[in-house]
C-alpha positions as CSV (number, residue, x, y, z in Angstrom):
1,M,15.8,-5.8,-24.7
2,C,14.8,-9.6,-24.0
3,Q,13.9,-9.0,-20.4
4,K,15.7,-12.5,-20.1
5,K,16.6,-13.2,-16.4
6,I,20.6,-13.1,-16.2
7,D,22.7,-13.2,-13.4
8,A,24.0,-9.7,-11.9
9,E,27.2,-8.3,-9.9
10,L,27.4,-5.5,-7.7
11,T,30.9,-3.6,-8.3
12,E,31.8,-0.6,-6.8
13,A,33.2,1.9,-9.8
14,R,33.2,5.9,-10.3
15,G,32.5,6.3,-6.7
16,Q,28.7,4.3,-6.9
17,I,27.5,0.7,-6.8
18,L,26.8,-0.3,-10.4
19,I,24.5,-3.7,-11.1
20,T,26.4,-5.2,-14.4
21,K,24.8,-8.3,-16.0
22,K,25.7,-10.2,-19.3
23,C,23.0,-11.4,-21.5
24,A,24.3,-14.0,-24.5
25,E,22.1,-11.9,-26.9
26,H,23.2,-8.3,-26.2
27,G,26.2,-8.2,-24.4
28,T,27.0,-6.7,-21.4
29,F,25.8,-3.8,-19.4
30,S,25.8,-1.8,-16.6
31,A,23.4,0.9,-14.8
32,T,23.3,2.6,-11.5
33,H,22.4,0.7,-8.8
34,W,22.8,3.0,-6.1
35,Q,24.4,6.2,-4.9
36,S,28.0,6.4,-2.5
37,P,29.4,3.2,-1.5
38,D,29.7,4.3,2.0
39,M,25.4,5.2,2.3
40,F,25.0,1.9,0.2
41,K,26.9,-0.1,2.9
42,F,25.1,2.3,5.8
43,A,21.8,1.0,4.4
44,E,22.6,-2.6,4.9
45,S,23.6,-2.4,7.8
46,Y,20.1,-2.0,8.9
47,D,18.8,-4.6,6.5
48,F,15.6,-6.7,8.3
49,F,16.7,-10.1,7.5
50,K,20.3,-9.7,8.8
51,H,18.8,-9.3,12.6
52,F,15.7,-11.5,11.7
53,G,16.4,-14.0,9.2
54,D,15.0,-15.9,6.6
55,A,16.1,-18.7,4.8
56,N,13.6,-17.6,2.0
57,S,14.6,-14.3,1.5
58,S,17.8,-15.0,-1.1
59,V,16.0,-17.6,-2.6
60,N,15.5,-17.0,-6.2
61,P,12.6,-19.1,-7.5
62,D,12.2,-20.0,-11.1
63,G,10.0,-17.9,-12.7
64,C,10.2,-15.0,-11.0
65,P,9.3,-12.3,-12.1
66,Y,7.3,-13.4,-14.7
67,I,4.6,-15.7,-13.0
68,C,3.2,-13.4,-10.3
69,E,-0.4,-14.8,-10.7
70,S,0.6,-18.0,-9.5
71,C,3.3,-17.1,-7.0
72,N,3.8,-17.7,-3.7
73,N,7.4,-16.4,-3.4
74,H,6.7,-13.0,-2.4
75,V,9.3,-12.2,0.8
76,S,7.2,-9.3,2.1
77,D,3.5,-8.6,2.4
78,T,1.6,-5.6,1.0
79,V,2.2,-2.0,2.7
80,M,0.6,-0.6,0.4
81,G,-1.7,-1.3,-2.3
82,V,-2.0,0.5,-5.9
83,I,-4.8,0.9,-8.1
84,D,-4.4,2.5,-11.7
85,V,-8.2,3.9,-12.0
86,T,-7.6,5.6,-15.5
87,K,-5.0,5.8,-18.4
88,R,-6.6,9.1,-19.2
89,C,-4.2,12.0,-18.5
90,D,-4.3,16.0,-18.9
91,L,-0.4,16.2,-19.2
92,R,1.9,14.2,-21.7
93,C,4.9,13.7,-20.0
94,A,8.2,12.9,-21.9
95,I,9.1,11.0,-18.6
96,C,5.8,9.3,-17.8
97,F,7.1,5.7,-16.4
98,S,3.0,4.2,-16.9
99,T,2.3,4.5,-20.4
100,F,4.5,3.2,-23.3
101,P,4.5,5.2,-26.9
102,E,4.0,1.8,-28.3
103,H,1.3,0.8,-26.2
104,E,-2.2,3.6,-25.5
105,V,-5.0,1.9,-24.2
106,D,-8.2,2.8,-23.0
107,Y,-7.8,1.2,-19.8
108,E,-10.4,2.2,-17.1
109,P,-11.9,-0.3,-14.6
110,S,-15.3,0.4,-13.6
111,K,-16.5,1.5,-10.4
112,D,-17.4,-2.2,-9.8
113,V,-14.4,-3.5,-10.3
114,I,-12.0,-1.4,-8.5
115,V,-14.8,-2.0,-5.8
116,K,-14.1,-5.6,-6.0
117,M,-10.4,-4.9,-6.1
118,L,-10.4,-2.5,-2.9
119,E,-12.6,-5.4,-1.1
120,S,-9.9,-8.1,-2.1
121,L,-7.5,-6.3,-0.9
122,S,-9.1,-5.2,2.5
123,Q,-9.6,-9.4,3.3
124,T,-5.5,-10.2,3.1
125,H,-4.0,-11.1,6.1
126,P,-2.1,-8.8,7.1
127,K,-4.4,-6.3,5.8
128,P,-2.4,-3.3,4.3
129,P,-2.5,0.2,5.8
130,A,-2.8,2.2,2.6
131,I,-4.2,2.7,-0.6
132,L,-2.6,4.1,-3.4
133,F,-5.0,5.8,-6.5
134,S,-3.1,6.0,-9.7
135,G,-3.3,6.4,-13.1
136,G,-2.9,8.4,-15.9
137,E,-4.5,11.2,-14.0
138,P,-7.2,9.7,-11.5
139,L,-9.6,13.1,-11.4
140,E,-9.9,12.5,-14.9
141,R,-12.8,10.3,-13.5
142,D,-16.2,12.4,-12.2
143,D,-16.3,9.2,-9.4
144,M,-13.1,9.4,-7.9
145,H,-14.5,10.7,-4.6
146,E,-17.0,7.5,-4.7
147,I,-13.9,5.5,-5.3
148,I,-12.1,7.2,-2.2
149,G,-15.2,6.7,-0.1
150,V,-15.6,3.4,-0.6
151,A,-11.7,2.8,0.3
152,H,-12.5,4.9,3.5
153,K,-15.8,2.6,4.4
154,L,-13.0,-0.1,4.3
155,Q,-10.4,1.7,6.8
156,F,-7.7,2.2,4.5
157,M,-5.4,5.1,4.7
158,T,-6.3,6.6,1.4
159,I,-3.8,8.5,-0.7
160,L,-4.2,10.4,-4.1
161,A,-1.4,11.0,-7.1
162,T,-2.5,13.5,-9.1
163,N,-0.5,16.2,-11.5
164,G,-3.0,18.8,-9.5
165,V,-4.3,20.5,-12.6
166,R,-7.8,19.5,-11.9
167,L,-7.2,20.5,-8.3
168,A,-6.2,23.8,-9.4
169,E,-8.9,24.2,-12.6
170,S,-12.0,23.0,-10.0
171,P,-11.7,23.4,-6.5
172,E,-15.0,22.2,-5.7
173,I,-13.5,18.4,-6.2
174,A,-11.1,19.1,-3.1
175,A,-14.6,19.4,-1.1
176,K,-15.8,16.2,-2.6
177,L,-13.1,14.1,-2.1
178,K,-12.2,15.6,1.3
179,E,-15.8,14.6,2.2
180,N,-15.3,11.0,1.1
181,G,-12.3,10.3,3.7
182,L,-9.3,11.3,1.1
183,N,-5.9,11.3,3.6
184,I,-3.6,12.2,1.1
185,V,-3.0,14.0,-2.3
186,Y,0.1,12.7,-3.4
187,L,0.9,15.5,-5.3
188,Q,3.8,15.9,-8.5
189,F,6.2,18.6,-7.5
190,D,9.5,18.4,-9.6
191,S,10.6,22.3,-9.7
192,F,9.9,25.6,-8.7
193,H,10.8,26.6,-12.3
194,D,8.3,26.8,-15.6
195,D,11.4,25.9,-18.1
196,F,11.7,22.3,-15.9
197,Y,8.1,21.9,-16.1
198,E,7.6,23.0,-20.3
199,K,10.6,20.9,-20.9
200,I,9.4,17.5,-19.4
201,R,6.2,18.2,-18.4
202,G,5.0,19.7,-21.5
203,Q,3.5,23.0,-19.7
204,K,4.0,25.7,-17.2
205,L,2.6,24.3,-14.3
206,L,3.9,26.2,-11.0
207,K,1.1,28.3,-10.5
208,T,-1.2,25.0,-11.0
209,K,1.2,23.4,-8.6
210,M,1.0,26.1,-5.8
211,K,-2.6,26.8,-6.2
212,A,-3.3,22.8,-5.9
213,I,-1.5,23.3,-2.4
214,E,-3.4,26.3,-1.4
215,I,-6.4,24.4,-1.9
216,C,-4.9,21.4,-0.6
217,R,-4.6,23.6,2.7
218,Q,-8.7,25.3,2.7
219,H,-10.1,21.8,2.7
220,D,-7.3,20.4,5.2
221,I,-5.8,17.4,2.9
222,E,-2.6,16.9,3.7
223,I,0.0,16.5,1.2
224,I,3.1,14.5,0.2
225,L,5.4,16.2,-2.5
226,V,6.6,13.4,-5.0
227,N,9.8,14.6,-7.3
228,T,11.1,13.0,-10.3
229,L,14.7,13.4,-9.4
230,M,17.0,14.0,-12.5
231,R,20.4,14.6,-12.7
232,G,21.1,18.2,-14.3
233,F,17.7,19.0,-14.8
234,N,16.5,19.7,-10.9
235,D,18.9,18.1,-8.4
236,N,20.3,21.5,-7.5
237,E,16.6,22.6,-6.3
238,V,16.6,19.5,-3.3
239,G,17.5,21.6,-0.5
240,A,14.7,24.6,-1.6
241,I,12.0,22.1,-1.8
242,V,12.7,20.5,1.6
243,R,12.7,23.9,2.9
244,F,9.8,24.7,1.2
245,A,8.0,21.4,3.0
246,A,9.3,22.8,6.3
247,R,7.8,26.2,5.9
248,N,4.3,24.6,5.1
249,S,4.7,21.7,7.6
250,Y,1.3,22.4,8.9
251,I,-0.2,20.8,5.7
252,I,2.9,19.1,3.8
253,R,3.3,15.8,5.4
254,G,6.2,14.9,3.4
255,V,8.6,15.1,0.5
256,I,9.7,11.8,-1.3
257,F,12.5,12.4,-4.1
258,Q,12.0,9.4,-7.0
259,P,15.2,9.2,-8.9
260,I,14.0,8.5,-12.4
261,A,13.1,5.2,-13.7
262,F,13.7,4.5,-17.5
263,T,10.2,2.9,-18.1
264,G,7.6,4.3,-20.0
265,R,7.9,7.2,-22.4
266,A,11.4,7.3,-21.1
267,T,12.2,3.4,-21.4
268,D,14.9,4.1,-24.3
269,N,16.6,7.6,-23.2
270,P,19.5,7.6,-24.6
271,F,20.7,9.7,-21.8
272,R,19.5,7.3,-19.1
273,E,22.9,7.3,-17.3
274,A,23.5,10.8,-17.4
275,W,20.0,12.0,-16.5
276,R,19.9,9.5,-13.1
277,D,20.6,11.1,-10.2
278,W,21.0,8.4,-6.9
279,R,22.7,11.2,-4.8
280,F,19.7,12.4,-3.1
281,A,21.4,12.1,0.7
282,E,24.5,13.3,0.2
283,E,22.4,16.3,-1.9
284,V,20.4,16.9,1.1
285,E,23.7,17.3,3.0
286,N,25.2,19.7,0.7
287,Q,22.2,22.1,0.1
288,S,21.2,21.7,3.7
289,R,24.7,23.0,4.7
290,G,24.8,19.7,7.2
291,E,21.9,20.5,9.2
292,I,20.9,17.3,7.7
293,K,23.0,14.5,7.3
294,T,23.4,11.9,5.0
295,T,23.8,9.4,7.6
296,D,20.3,10.9,9.6
297,F,18.9,9.0,6.5
298,F,18.0,5.0,7.0
299,P,16.1,2.3,5.1
300,L,12.6,1.6,5.3
301,P,13.4,-1.7,7.5
302,V,14.3,0.3,10.2
303,M,10.6,0.4,10.7
304,V,10.3,-3.5,11.5
305,S,11.4,-3.8,14.8
306,P,8.9,-1.1,16.2
307,I,6.3,-2.5,13.9
308,M,6.8,-6.2,15.5
309,I,7.0,-4.4,18.9
310,M,3.2,-2.2,17.8
311,R,2.0,-5.6,16.9
312,K,1.4,-6.7,20.3
313,F,-1.0,-3.6,20.9
314,M,-3.0,-4.0,17.4
315,K,-6.0,-5.7,17.0
316,K,-5.2,-5.6,13.2
317,P,-1.5,-5.7,12.8
318,W,0.1,-4.2,10.0
319,P,2.7,-5.7,7.5
320,L,6.2,-5.4,8.3
321,F,8.3,-3.0,6.4
322,S,10.2,-5.6,5.1
323,C,11.5,-4.1,1.7
324,S,14.8,-4.3,0.5
325,P,17.2,-1.8,2.4
326,E,18.4,-0.9,-1.2
327,C,15.1,0.4,-2.1
328,G,15.5,4.1,-0.3
329,V,15.5,5.5,2.5
330,V,13.7,8.0,4.7
331,N,13.4,10.0,8.2
332,W,10.8,12.8,10.2
333,M,12.2,15.9,9.9
334,Y,11.0,18.5,13.0
335,V,10.7,21.9,12.3
336,S,11.8,23.7,15.3
337,K,10.1,26.9,16.2
338,N,12.8,29.1,15.0
339,S,12.2,27.0,11.9
340,T,15.6,25.4,11.8
341,I,15.2,21.4,10.7
342,I,15.9,18.7,12.8
343,P,16.0,14.8,12.0
344,I,14.0,12.8,14.9
345,N,17.1,10.4,15.5
346,H,18.9,13.6,16.7
347,F,16.6,13.2,19.7
348,V,17.8,10.2,20.8
349,N,21.4,8.2,20.5
350,F,19.8,6.4,17.6
351,E,22.0,3.7,17.3
352,K,21.4,2.6,20.8
353,F,17.7,3.6,21.0
354,F,17.3,0.9,18.0
355,R,19.1,-1.7,19.2
356,I,17.2,-2.0,22.3
357,L,14.4,-2.2,20.0
358,Q,15.8,-4.6,18.0
359,K,16.3,-6.8,21.6
360,T,12.4,-6.2,22.3
361,A,11.2,-7.1,19.2
362,K,12.9,-10.2,18.6
363,S,11.7,-11.4,22.1
364,V,8.1,-9.8,21.7
365,K,5.5,-12.9,21.2
366,S,6.9,-14.1,24.9
367,K,6.8,-11.0,26.8
368,G,3.6,-9.0,28.3
369,R,2.5,-5.9,27.9
370,F,3.6,-4.4,30.8
371,S,7.3,-5.8,30.3
372,I,7.0,-4.6,26.8
373,L,6.2,-1.3,28.0
374,L,8.3,-1.1,30.5
375,S,11.2,-1.8,28.0
376,L,10.3,1.0,25.6
377,F,10.1,3.3,28.6
378,L,13.5,2.2,29.8
379,A,15.0,2.4,26.4
380,S,13.9,6.2,26.2
381,I,15.1,6.8,29.6
382,Q,18.9,5.6,28.8
383,S,18.6,7.0,25.2
384,L,17.4,10.4,24.8
385,N,18.7,13.5,24.1
386,W,17.5,15.2,27.5
387,P,19.0,19.2,26.2
388,L,17.1,19.4,23.1
389,V,13.6,17.4,23.8
390,A,13.6,19.7,26.9
391,K,13.8,22.7,24.5
392,E,12.2,21.8,21.4
393,I,9.4,19.3,22.7
394,G,8.7,18.8,26.1
395,I,9.8,15.5,27.8
396,F,6.3,14.3,29.1
397,T,5.0,15.3,25.6
398,L,7.7,13.2,23.6
399,M,7.3,10.2,26.1
400,K,3.5,10.1,26.4
401,T,3.8,10.5,22.1
402,I,6.3,7.3,21.9
403,L,4.3,4.9,23.5
404,K,1.0,6.1,21.6
405,M,3.1,5.6,18.7
406,H,3.9,1.8,19.9
407,I,0.4,1.2,21.4
408,S,-1.8,2.7,18.6
409,P,0.0,4.0,15.9
410,S,-1.6,6.8,14.0
411,Y,-1.5,10.5,12.5
412,Q,-3.8,11.0,15.7
413,S,-1.6,9.5,18.2
414,L,1.4,12.1,17.3
415,A,-0.9,14.9,18.9
416,N,0.3,18.3,18.8
417,L,3.9,17.2,17.5
418,R,1.9,16.2,14.1
419,R,2.2,19.8,12.3
420,R,5.5,20.0,13.2
421,I,7.5,17.0,10.9
422,F,7.2,16.0,8.2
423,L,8.7,12.9,6.6
424,L,11.8,12.9,3.5
425,G,12.8,9.9,1.8
426,C,13.5,8.7,-1.3
427,M,12.0,5.9,-3.2
428,A,14.5,4.0,-6.0
429,F,12.3,2.7,-8.3
430,M,13.9,-0.1,-10.6
431,D,13.5,-0.2,-14.3
432,Q,14.5,-3.2,-16.9
433,Y,18.6,-1.8,-16.7
434,N,19.1,-2.1,-13.2
435,F,16.2,-4.9,-12.3
436,D,16.9,-7.0,-9.3
437,V,15.0,-9.8,-8.7
438,N,16.0,-10.3,-5.4
439,R,14.5,-6.2,-4.3
440,V,11.5,-6.9,-6.3
441,R,11.2,-10.1,-4.1
442,R,10.8,-8.2,-0.8
443,C,8.5,-5.2,-2.4
444,V,6.0,-3.8,0.1
445,V,4.3,-1.6,-2.8
446,H,2.3,-3.8,-4.9
447,Y,0.2,-3.1,-7.4
448,V,-3.9,-4.8,-7.6
449,T,-5.1,-5.6,-11.3
450,P,-9.0,-6.6,-12.1
451,D,-8.4,-9.9,-11.8
452,L,-7.2,-9.3,-8.3
453,K,-3.2,-10.4,-9.0
454,I,-0.7,-8.8,-6.3
455,I,2.2,-7.6,-8.2
456,P,5.4,-6.1,-7.0
457,F,5.3,-2.3,-8.3
458,C,8.4,-2.7,-10.5
459,A,7.9,-5.8,-11.7
460,Y,3.9,-4.3,-12.8
461,N,6.1,-1.5,-14.5
462,N,8.7,-3.5,-16.0
463,V,7.1,-6.8,-16.9
464,H,3.1,-7.1,-16.5
465,R,2.0,-3.4,-17.0
466,I,1.1,-4.4,-21.2
467,E,-0.3,-7.6,-20.7
468,T,-2.7,-6.4,-17.7
469,E,-3.7,-3.3,-19.7
470,E,-4.0,-5.2,-23.3
471,E,-5.9,-8.4,-21.2
472,Y,-8.6,-6.4,-19.5
473,V,-9.3,-3.8,-22.5
474,S,-9.5,-6.6,-24.6
475,R,-12.6,-8.5,-22.8
């Protein structure tokens, strides 16, 4: 495709939201933009900019998304920085989003270069709380634990994306990673069936995945399972994977489903629309038999109000989760003593609680800390589902946790609740068929390049990746 920037239109058809584009050279084409219209409208109702406003949020500047090296038009700051540490990999996945068949290069920044990338990102304001090390397979590098150590000393939350093969083969790697400050393993986990792994990942991997999880458990390295969701392949396993996470919430901190994006090796797949699966929330409701509803999921901008309040108490404030509500939906799930999964919004009258948070956030700059704490306390009193809280958590424990999370947000502030909750969500990355410039400008997940550019995730993988890698290799 020519990758020219052209006008697009969102329309409702065939029970979903489509993005339709008309190119003078290649004609008209459509792609799935979002799941059900009802869920789309529900997510849009929580859009940060509808409530707080930004005159520049809908401006489509000239040159976007092609000129990230000189762009000052990003609407959002970096929440998570991504660093590709190598192109080497011990698998050859048919759907790898980061490797293009016509572009096989030995891209692997040196440790010194990566340190400069980390230091540069550390100096941004606001500083992003997390770094994701990706590839390729990062554990193909023998110095990965040293790189983790540098990021840890710079006070980033450290996350390592891996297929789990090296962890399973060499358990001593996990010990080194833990010792150097690794917080989370972002583990590729698509299925409980080896026929899926053989077809999509090239070999049987289920035992390898399970062993990697056990090794992380032994070293107390928390895990987020990452699933590439493909209709007709593994969409019927959504419920089973959610249940697995619930049974292992002591070590599994979350499950993120990612509907397949057609970049890299999957770019020209003729079955792309048949394989797309953006019905995540509906599948969770169906496969959990209604235990988790579609409307138990909220778009990431729902976090803007509480973070604005948290900033009042933080020495180094977090960036806002001000991405487009169309980028994905999430929620925290609480695992009860009888293994029932309870979305945390069930513990409060969420609509009421959220609106109070919004009102508090809008006036947070003019309020003192005591006034804010009083507002949070009153909001909790007015909104809590008291019988459920008393039964599952304890009123005092929850109130103390709510205050700690707003004053000093961290895993530690969750205290004993930490091992009984996990994040469940869906992140929908874009490809050239459903690319939307307005979404990419609001991106909060940014790649850092060796020459210290900050590039939104989907812009990098669709526009800038090949040029960036070739330029670095040619030096």
